[in-house]
N, C-alpha and C positions, 0 to 999 in steps of 0.2 A: 818174646813169645810168652803168652800166658799158658801155664800148665795147670790143668784141673784133673782131679780124680773123680770118676763117676762110676756107678754100678749099673748093671743092666736095668733098664727101665727109667733111669734118671736122664736128665737133659740139661742143656744150657741155652741161654738166650743170647742172641747177637742183635743188639738194637731192639726196636719195638716189634719187628715182624719176622725175625728168623729164629727158628727153634731147631736145635740139634739134639736128638735123643739116641742113647745107646740102646739098641734093640737086642743084641745078643753078643756074648763073648764065648768064642770057641778056640781054645789053644792060643795061637798068636794072631788070630783074626778077630776083628770087631766089626759087627754090622751096625751101621748108623742110619738113622732116618733124618731127613732134613725137610723141615716145613718152612717154606719161603714163598713170598709173593710170586705169582705166575711168571712175571717178566724177569725174575732173578735167574741169572745163568749160574749153574753149579757144575764144576768140572773136577775130575780127578786130576792130580798134579801133572801126571804124564800126558794126559790129553790136552790140558791147558798149555803146556810147554810146546807140544806139537803144533797147536793152533797158532801160538805166538810166532814160532819159527816160520810157518807157512805164510803168515801175514807179512813178516819181514821180507821173505823171498819175493812175494808178490809185489812189494813196494819198490823193489830195486829196478832202476831203469838202466838198461845196457845200451851200448852203442848200436847194437842190432835193432833194439826197440825204436831208437830215435831215427835210424835209417828207414825203417818201415813206415813210421809215422810221417816222415818227410815225403816219402814216395806217395803215400795216400794224399797228402796235402797238395803236392805238386800235380798229381794226376787230376785232382778235383779242379784245379786252376786251368787245366787244359780241356775241361769239359768231359772227362772220362767217367 
C-alpha cells in the first residue's frame, strides 16, 4: 500500500485519467473528490464488498435450481 500525506486542496493522480483531491478535513473525516472517466466505477469499500457478496450468491447453482431448470426443459419437450 502506498501511503501519501496531502493537505486540503492537494491531490494525487492514478494513471493518466484519475485524479483524487482532498476537499476538506474535519476532525477524523476527510472529504475527497474523484475525477475519473465516465465509465469508471467508484465504490466505498463496504458497498463494493456487498456487491461482491451478492454476485457470489447469484452465481451459486443449487439442486433446487437444477430441478426447476430440468422441469422447464422437459415441459418444453412435451409441448407445454
